[in-house]
ROKOLFI-132595 format. One line per field, with one value per residue (C-alpha): residue number from 1; x, y, z. Coordinates in nm, 2 decimals. Example, Ala and Ser with C-alpha at 12.3 -4.5 7.8 and 13.67 -1.06 7.14 Angstrom:
<recs>
tiro: c(1,2)
X: c(1.23,1.37)
Y: c(-0.45,-0.11)
Z: c(0.78,0.71)
</recs>
This chain:
<recs>
tiro: c(1,2,3,4,5,6,7,8,9,10,11,12,13,14,15,16,17,18,19,20,21,22,23,24,25,26,27,28,29,30,31,32,33,34,35,36,37,38,39,40,41,42,43,44,45,46,47,48,49,50,51,52,53,54,55,56,57,58,59,60,61,62,63,64,65,66,67,68,69,70,71,72,73,74,75,76,77,78,79,80,81,82,83,84,85,86,87,88,89,90,91,92,93,94,95,96,97,98,99,100,101,102,103,104,105,106,107,108,109,110,111,112,113,114,115,116,117,118,119,120,121,122,123,124,125,126,127,128,129,130,131,132,133,134,135,136,137,138,139,140,141,142,143,144,145,146,147,148,149,150,151,152,153,154,155,156,157,158,159,160,161,162,163,164,165,166,167,168,169,170,171,172,173,174,175,176,177,178,179,180,181,182,183,184,185,186,187,188,189,190,191,192,193,194,195,196,197,198,199,200,201,202,203,204,205,206,207,208,209,210,211,212,213,214,215,216,217,218,219,220,221,222,223,224,225,226,227,228,229,230,231,232,233,234,235,236,237,238,239,240,241,242,243,244,245,246,247,248,249,250,251,252,253,254,255,256,257,258,259,260,261,262,263,264,265,266,267,268,269,270,271,272,273,274,275,276,277,278,279,280,281,282,283,284,285,286,287,288,289,290,291,292,293,294,295,296,297,298,299,300,301,302,303,304,305,306,307,308,309,310,311,312,313,314,315,316,317,318,319,320,321,322,323,324,325,326,327,328,329,330,331,332,333,334,335,336,337,338,339,340,341,342,343,344,345,346,347,348,349,350,351,352,353,354,355,356,357,358,359,360,361,362,363,364,365,366,367,368,369,370,371,372,373,374,375,376,377,378,379,380,381,382,383,384,385,386,387,388,389,390,391,392,393,394,395,396,397,398,399,400,401,402,403,404,405,406,407,408,409,410,411,412,413,414,415,416,417,418,419,420,421,422,423,424,425,426,427,428,429,430,431,432,433,434,435,436,437,438,439,440,441,442,443,444,445,446,447,448,449,450,451,452,453,454,455,456,457,458,459,460,461,462,463,464,465,466,467,468,469,470,471,472,473,474,475,476,477,478,479,480,481,482,483,484,485,486,487,488,489,490,491,492,493,494,495,496,497,498,499,500,501,502,503,504,505,506,507,508,509,510,511,512,513,514,515,516,517,518,519,520,521,522,523,524,525,526,527,528,529,530,531,532,533,534,535,536,537,538,539,540,541,542,543,544,545,546,547,548,549,550,551)
X: c(-0.03,-0.12,0.01,0.31,0.09,-0.07,0.21,0.09,-0.27,-0.39,-0.56,-0.23,-0.02,-0.27,-0.24,0.14,0.11,-0.12,0.12,0.42,0.23,0.20,0.58,0.78,1.11,1.01,1.15,1.02,0.95,0.68,0.80,0.69,0.59,0.91,1.14,0.97,1.01,1.38,1.42,1.25,1.46,1.78,1.68,1.59,1.93,2.10,1.90,1.98,2.35,2.34,2.15,2.41,2.69,2.50,2.45,2.82,2.92,2.67,2.81,2.53,2.21,1.89,1.63,1.27,1.10,0.76,0.57,0.28,0.03,-0.22,-0.47,-0.21,0.13,0.34,0.62,0.90,0.94,1.25,1.33,1.67,1.72,2.04,2.14,2.33,2.65,2.66,2.30,2.19,1.86,1.71,1.73,1.50,1.47,1.29,1.54,1.33,0.98,1.09,0.86,0.83,0.76,0.71,0.62,0.62,0.87,1.14,1.43,1.29,1.25,1.61,1.74,1.56,1.63,2.00,2.01,1.86,2.11,2.40,2.29,2.34,2.66,2.50,2.72,2.71,2.94,2.72,2.38,2.30,1.95,1.64,1.30,1.00,0.67,0.62,0.52,0.64,0.82,1.03,1.11,1.22,1.43,1.63,1.65,1.81,2.02,2.04,2.32,2.25,2.28,2.63,2.65,2.75,2.92,3.15,3.49,3.52,3.64,3.49,3.33,2.97,2.89,2.69,2.95,3.18,3.44,3.69,3.83,3.71,3.40,3.40,3.03,2.98,3.18,2.89,2.70,2.99,3.08,3.44,3.44,3.69,3.55,3.21,3.37,3.25,3.44,3.22,3.21,3.32,3.12,3.02,3.26,3.15,3.14,3.48,3.33,3.18,3.42,3.40,3.29,2.99,2.86,2.49,2.39,2.21,2.33,2.10,2.15,2.03,1.65,1.44,1.07,0.83,0.72,0.41,0.30,0.36,0.14,-0.13,-0.13,-0.17,-0.46,-0.64,-0.55,-0.46,-0.74,-1.00,-0.89,-0.94,-1.29,-1.39,-1.30,-1.62,-1.95,-2.12,-1.83,-1.81,-2.19,-2.16,-1.87,-2.03,-2.36,-2.18,-1.96,-2.26,-2.45,-2.14,-2.13,-2.48,-2.37,-2.06,-2.27,-2.46,-2.15,-2.21,-2.53,-2.47,-2.81,-2.76,-2.41,-2.54,-2.79,-2.51,-2.31,-2.61,-2.67,-2.32,-2.13,-1.89,-1.91,-1.81,-1.49,-1.50,-1.21,-0.96,-0.97,-0.59,-0.52,-0.64,-0.56,-0.82,-1.08,-0.98,-1.02,-1.36,-1.49,-1.36,-1.54,-1.87,-1.83,-1.76,-2.08,-2.30,-2.60,-2.59,-2.57,-2.88,-3.07,-2.93,-3.03,-3.39,-3.39,-3.28,-3.50,-3.23,-3.40,-3.10,-2.97,-2.68,-2.78,-2.64,-2.47,-2.30,-2.15,-2.05,-1.87,-1.70,-1.58,-1.43,-1.27,-1.12,-0.99,-0.82,-0.65,-0.57,-0.21,-0.16,-0.27,-0.06,0.24,0.17,0.15,0.49,0.67,0.55,0.73,0.99,1.17,1.23,1.17,1.50,1.55,1.64,1.27,1.16,1.24,1.13,0.81,0.73,0.81,0.58,0.31,0.32,0.30,0.01,-0.18,-0.13,-0.26,-0.58,-0.67,-0.63,-0.82,-1.10,-1.13,-1.42,-1.42,-1.39,-1.10,-0.91,-0.93,-0.85,-0.56,-0.41,-0.44,-0.29,0.01,0.07,0.07,0.30,0.55,0.53,0.56,0.83,1.01,1.34,1.32,1.23,1.49,1.75,1.81,1.87,1.71,1.66,2.04,2.04,1.74,1.90,2.22,2.02,1.81,2.10,2.30,2.00,2.03,1.65,1.64,1.98,1.92,1.58,1.39,1.64,1.47,1.16,1.35,1.44,1.78,1.90,1.80,1.97,2.29,2.26,2.21,2.53,2.72,2.61,2.66,3.01,3.09,2.95,3.16,3.48,3.42,3.33,3.65,3.85,3.67,3.72,4.09,4.14,3.98,4.14,4.50,4.63,5.00,5.07,5.32,5.64,5.80,6.17,6.28,6.22,6.47,6.41,6.65,6.54,6.23,6.24,5.95,5.93,5.91,5.59,5.39,5.11,5.02,4.86,4.54,4.49,4.49,4.21,4.07,3.89,3.55,3.41,3.50,3.34,3.02,3.01,3.07,2.80,2.54,2.60,2.49,2.12,1.89,1.81,1.62,1.92,2.09,2.40,2.49,2.64,2.88,3.10,3.21,3.35,3.28,2.92,2.87,2.98,2.75,2.46,2.50,2.51,2.25,2.00,2.00,1.74,1.37,1.15,0.87,0.84,0.57,0.80,0.77,0.40,0.36,0.58,0.32,0.06,0.25,0.24,-0.13,-0.16,-0.01,-0.19,-0.48,-0.62,-0.45,-0.11,-0.16,0.03,0.34,0.65,0.78,1.09,0.88,0.64,0.93,1.07,0.74,0.68,1.03,1.04,0.70,0.80,1.15,1.02,0.85,1.14,1.43,1.72,1.97)
Y: c(2.36,2.72,2.91,3.15,3.45,3.40,3.61,3.91,3.88,4.17,3.94,3.74,4.05,4.18,3.86,3.89,4.26,4.17,3.90,4.14,4.42,4.19,4.12,4.44,4.25,4.09,4.25,4.09,4.22,4.11,3.89,3.91,3.61,3.62,3.66,3.36,3.16,3.24,3.13,2.81,2.74,2.82,2.59,2.32,2.34,2.31,2.00,1.84,1.91,1.76,1.46,1.41,1.41,1.15,0.93,0.97,0.84,0.55,0.21,0.11,0.27,0.13,0.33,0.28,0.43,0.47,0.70,0.91,1.06,1.34,1.47,1.72,1.60,1.29,1.26,1.01,0.97,0.83,0.75,0.65,0.40,0.30,0.14,0.34,0.15,0.24,0.19,-0.04,0.15,0.20,0.56,0.69,1.01,1.13,1.25,1.33,1.41,1.49,1.60,1.31,1.47,1.29,0.93,0.69,0.44,0.22,0.42,0.75,0.59,0.47,0.81,1.01,0.75,0.75,1.13,1.13,0.87,1.07,1.39,1.21,1.04,0.70,0.48,0.10,0.04,0.23,0.17,-0.20,-0.21,-0.02,-0.16,-0.10,-0.26,-0.52,-0.26,-0.37,-0.03,-0.06,-0.43,-0.36,-0.06,-0.27,-0.56,-0.33,-0.10,-0.26,-0.47,-0.84,-1.00,-1.16,-1.54,-1.63,-1.97,-2.09,-2.25,-2.62,-2.77,-2.51,-2.62,-2.61,-2.29,-2.49,-2.76,-2.78,-2.96,-2.73,-3.00,-3.03,-3.24,-3.44,-3.48,-3.12,-3.13,-3.22,-2.90,-2.65,-2.45,-2.49,-2.24,-1.97,-1.73,-1.73,-1.55,-1.19,-0.94,-0.81,-0.45,-0.48,-0.36,-0.64,-0.68,-0.61,-0.89,-0.94,-0.84,-0.52,-0.22,0.00,0.31,0.12,0.04,0.12,0.44,0.51,0.26,0.13,-0.08,-0.42,-0.44,-0.60,-0.63,-0.52,-0.82,-0.64,-0.57,-0.94,-1.05,-0.80,-0.97,-1.31,-1.19,-0.99,-1.10,-1.47,-1.53,-1.37,-1.62,-1.90,-1.78,-1.75,-2.12,-2.22,-2.08,-2.14,-1.98,-1.69,-1.62,-1.63,-1.39,-1.14,-1.14,-1.09,-0.81,-0.64,-0.64,-0.49,-0.22,-0.12,-0.06,0.13,0.35,0.48,0.66,0.93,1.04,1.25,1.16,0.78,0.81,0.96,0.67,0.42,0.57,0.56,0.18,0.06,0.30,0.38,0.43,0.15,0.19,0.19,0.00,0.16,-0.02,-0.04,-0.17,-0.52,-0.49,-0.21,-0.45,-0.71,-0.45,-0.33,-0.68,-0.77,-0.47,-0.58,-0.93,-0.79,-0.59,-0.86,-0.83,-0.45,-0.44,-0.65,-0.41,-0.11,-0.24,-0.28,0.07,0.24,0.02,-0.18,-0.45,-0.65,-0.71,-0.93,-1.30,-1.57,-1.73,-1.39,-1.37,-1.74,-1.68,-1.36,-1.55,-1.83,-1.56,-1.38,-1.70,-1.80,-1.47,-1.36,-1.49,-1.27,-0.96,-1.04,-1.09,-0.76,-0.57,-0.71,-0.64,-0.29,-0.16,0.11,0.14,-0.21,-0.44,-0.50,-0.75,-1.02,-1.04,-1.14,-1.51,-1.59,-1.40,-1.59,-1.92,-1.83,-1.73,-2.07,-2.24,-2.03,-2.10,-2.48,-2.42,-2.27,-2.61,-2.77,-2.51,-2.43,-2.73,-2.62,-2.74,-2.38,-2.31,-2.63,-2.56,-2.19,-2.25,-2.51,-2.26,-1.97,-2.19,-2.28,-1.91,-1.81,-2.08,-1.98,-1.60,-1.64,-1.93,-1.75,-1.73,-2.10,-2.21,-1.96,-1.81,-1.45,-1.23,-1.54,-1.56,-1.20,-1.28,-1.60,-1.42,-1.13,-1.38,-1.60,-1.30,-1.13,-1.20,-1.25,-1.54,-1.69,-2.05,-2.12,-2.11,-2.32,-2.65,-2.53,-2.53,-2.83,-3.00,-2.86,-2.51,-2.55,-2.63,-2.32,-2.11,-2.25,-2.18,-1.82,-1.73,-1.86,-1.67,-1.35,-1.40,-1.45,-1.14,-0.94,-1.04,-0.90,-0.57,-0.56,-0.63,-0.37,-0.10,-0.20,-0.31,0.04,0.10,0.23,0.51,0.34,0.48,0.46,0.48,0.11,-0.15,-0.52,-0.65,-0.89,-1.09,-1.46,-1.57,-1.89,-1.71,-1.80,-1.87,-1.99,-1.62,-1.63,-1.74,-1.38,-1.27,-1.28,-1.63,-1.61,-1.52,-1.88,-1.91,-1.57,-1.67,-2.01,-1.86,-1.60,-1.85,-2.07,-1.79,-1.77,-1.56,-1.22,-0.91,-0.70,-0.60,-0.49,-0.86,-0.84,-0.56,-0.81,-0.97,-0.74,-0.97,-1.05,-0.67,-0.60,-0.87,-0.75,-0.39,-0.48,-0.75,-0.60,-0.25,-0.31,-0.30,-0.59,-0.35,-0.02,0.10,0.38,0.56,0.50,0.67,0.95,1.02,1.08,1.40,1.49,1.44,1.70,1.96,1.85,2.10,2.37,2.64,2.48,2.38,2.69,2.59,2.53,2.18,2.28,2.46,2.16,1.92,2.15,2.15,1.78,1.68,1.92,1.80,1.43,1.46,1.66,1.34,1.10,1.00,1.06,1.25)
Z: c(1.62,1.55,1.24,1.29,1.21,1.56,1.71,1.50,1.60,1.83,2.07,2.12,2.16,2.42,2.61,2.62,2.72,3.01,3.13,3.11,3.30,3.60,3.60,3.60,3.58,3.25,2.93,2.62,2.27,2.03,1.75,1.39,1.20,0.99,1.29,1.46,1.14,1.14,1.50,1.43,1.12,1.32,1.60,1.35,1.18,1.52,1.61,1.28,1.32,1.67,1.53,1.25,1.52,1.72,1.42,1.33,1.67,1.67,1.60,1.36,1.23,1.09,0.90,0.82,0.51,0.36,0.12,0.24,0.00,0.04,-0.22,-0.36,-0.25,-0.18,0.08,0.16,0.53,0.69,1.06,1.21,1.49,1.68,2.01,2.27,2.33,2.70,2.81,2.53,2.49,2.14,2.02,1.75,1.55,1.23,0.98,0.67,0.54,0.18,-0.10,-0.35,-0.68,-1.01,-1.06,-0.77,-0.92,-0.78,-0.92,-0.79,-0.45,-0.46,-0.56,-0.29,-0.02,-0.12,-0.11,0.24,0.37,0.23,0.39,0.73,0.62,0.65,0.44,0.39,0.69,0.94,0.79,0.85,0.70,0.59,0.69,0.46,0.39,0.12,-0.15,-0.50,-0.56,-0.24,-0.31,-0.66,-0.55,-0.31,-0.55,-0.81,-0.59,-0.24,-0.08,-0.05,0.30,0.32,0.29,0.65,0.66,0.94,0.89,0.90,1.23,1.46,1.79,1.89,2.08,2.34,2.39,2.69,2.48,2.32,2.09,1.73,1.68,1.36,1.37,1.28,0.96,0.72,0.78,0.83,0.52,0.41,0.13,0.22,-0.04,0.14,0.44,0.44,0.66,0.94,0.82,0.46,0.16,-0.08,-0.37,-0.72,-0.97,-1.14,-1.48,-1.35,-1.35,-1.04,-1.24,-1.36,-1.01,-1.01,-0.84,-0.62,-0.36,-0.09,0.22,0.31,0.27,0.55,0.50,0.78,0.98,1.10,0.74,0.66,0.95,0.84,0.50,0.66,0.87,0.59,0.24,0.31,0.56,0.33,0.06,0.31,0.39,0.03,-0.03,0.14,0.02,0.36,0.55,0.30,0.34,0.72,0.72,0.49,0.68,1.01,0.89,0.72,1.05,1.22,0.95,1.04,1.40,1.29,1.05,1.35,1.47,1.20,1.37,1.69,1.83,1.79,1.91,2.23,2.26,2.20,2.48,2.71,2.64,2.59,2.82,2.53,2.15,1.92,1.72,1.35,1.19,0.95,0.62,0.58,0.93,1.01,1.38,1.40,1.26,1.53,1.81,1.67,1.65,2.00,2.14,1.98,2.13,2.47,2.47,2.33,2.56,2.56,2.18,2.14,2.37,2.20,1.85,1.97,2.11,1.79,1.57,1.38,1.18,1.07,1.42,1.54,1.58,1.81,1.51,1.44,1.79,1.77,1.44,1.58,1.88,1.67,1.43,1.72,1.89,1.57,1.50,1.85,1.83,1.52,1.70,2.01,1.78,1.60,1.92,2.03,1.71,1.66,1.97,1.89,2.23,2.33,2.03,1.84,1.56,1.81,1.89,1.54,1.52,1.88,1.81,1.49,1.65,1.94,1.70,1.54,1.87,1.99,1.68,1.74,2.10,1.96,1.81,2.15,2.35,2.11,1.89,1.66,1.30,1.18,1.42,1.33,0.95,1.00,1.22,0.98,0.70,0.91,1.02,0.66,0.56,0.85,0.75,0.39,0.43,0.70,0.52,0.54,0.92,0.97,0.72,0.83,0.49,0.38,0.65,0.86,0.92,1.05,1.27,1.41,1.51,1.67,1.87,1.99,2.11,2.27,2.65,2.68,2.44,2.37,2.25,2.43,2.10,1.90,1.96,1.78,1.45,1.23,1.29,0.96,1.06,1.39,1.22,1.01,1.32,1.47,1.15,1.11,1.48,1.47,1.15,1.30,1.62,1.42,1.21,1.51,1.69,1.40,1.43,1.81,1.78,1.51,1.73,2.06,1.96,1.93,2.00,2.35,2.42,2.57,2.88,2.79,3.16,3.22,3.11,3.17,2.90,2.62,2.73,2.63,2.43,2.64,2.98,3.16,2.85,3.08,3.13,2.79,2.97,3.06,2.70,2.46,2.46,2.12,1.99,2.01,2.38,2.45,2.28,2.46,2.80,2.73,2.62,2.92,3.15,3.25,3.03,3.16,3.06,3.15,2.82,3.01,3.03,2.68,2.79,2.97,2.64,2.37,2.08,2.20,2.24,1.89,1.75,1.95,1.84,1.48,1.45,1.69,1.56,1.29,1.39,1.29,1.19,1.00,1.24,1.35,1.01,1.00,1.35,1.21,0.94,1.21,1.28,0.92,0.92,1.19,0.96,0.65,0.72,0.49,0.68,0.62,0.26,0.14,0.34,0.13,0.12,0.33,0.60,0.61,0.67,0.94,1.13,1.10,1.20,1.49,1.62,1.59,1.74,2.04,2.16,2.08,2.30,2.06,2.27)
</recs>
């Protein structure tokens, strides 16, 4: 993107004059840098007002947040995501790239994030969650100022949502909650403790916190897996030697001459991994393995002494086979347009099953031990999902209500976890029904012309079958239908639709805000360093939102 002063450059004005001279009907005047800046600011304000209106009309909104640092400044980036209630497509927009001055502490993060949410009227009823990475500052900010996920527990005596029998099933009683105080209204703000006066409610106030699943998988593949490798001196030595030989190849990319030779022998340059992104390391290693024979020839041509050995390629193949399920899951969860929160639990379950399949298909000693360790770390870091606790409750509801999954994945959990899934889904259905009824049961205007006398309350009571049959019946009928990729399937059932919109609005990953920062990087150039914070935010948001489908 060129600086605004471009419009005042003689060469640019001559270019415009030449174009106008060929079209006599065109009447245009040259703009000054300041006039163009005012037009951009006016258009930006109009777009933000339009975005505020859209967010106001959305049923539920999720945000993602992260902090981006340069050598001289630090910014807090926030993106907003919601589901269109008519098309059920996920909409996204960047809403802030705010200068983060002062110390990068949890309370400062909470204050600035709260301020950004308020500027778009995102209160606790509309804002269902904020997704961030596992950084300690974010975690502490939401622990101190965030809303806890409601304790979803179903009433005693409710029926199984996959049962054809509408009568009470006594066998369900042991695992159904019967504490009336645990029932949380579908859209209610959590109550303050009785001994805490309202005026002392901590400010700022944040939403429910959900940790980025992609960042968690990155930690498993990098931090955790590195710890496993270091447990064995032989394995650690092999890993270090192999990566060092790969580093020699990647270092050649800095030389234009050797880069040209590399392209001549390999047909393409190798890719150097980014230190903070494990998936880039996987892709770089996979490329080296795929060009095995050509790399050996290339190494001899450029005179590399510490060349790749057969043992190195064998190690890399085993490493890639063990971690491939992780990279496949990452790629699935980082989608912004199609991947809602309902994908999280099925994806993590699939990850565990694919890791188990590696032992069967590969079967080397290294792979067997590595896979066992990776499965243990997946189950540990995603314990809430497998045990249906905290965020796992939200993920379970989102997955059951998602028409692509429904209950297909349920058998992969323990019996106790399956019981919890049943309980939280039924509670969500009951709460959603109350919201649907409160928004649809509006008094109709009565036409006083008609007179049918007093209608007996006992007349044709059988016609009640045409009235609302209850949330549980809606959910059961919906779940007995075949799975489908068509999200419009939830539009038939008002209660199911309400549950879907709320619990599938969050994204399982904060990759959206990380992609947003790539636009900020475009503007973090020496010629833009003198931009004021507000003008910098305008440019970054305008550039990002021009490529997003938010209208």
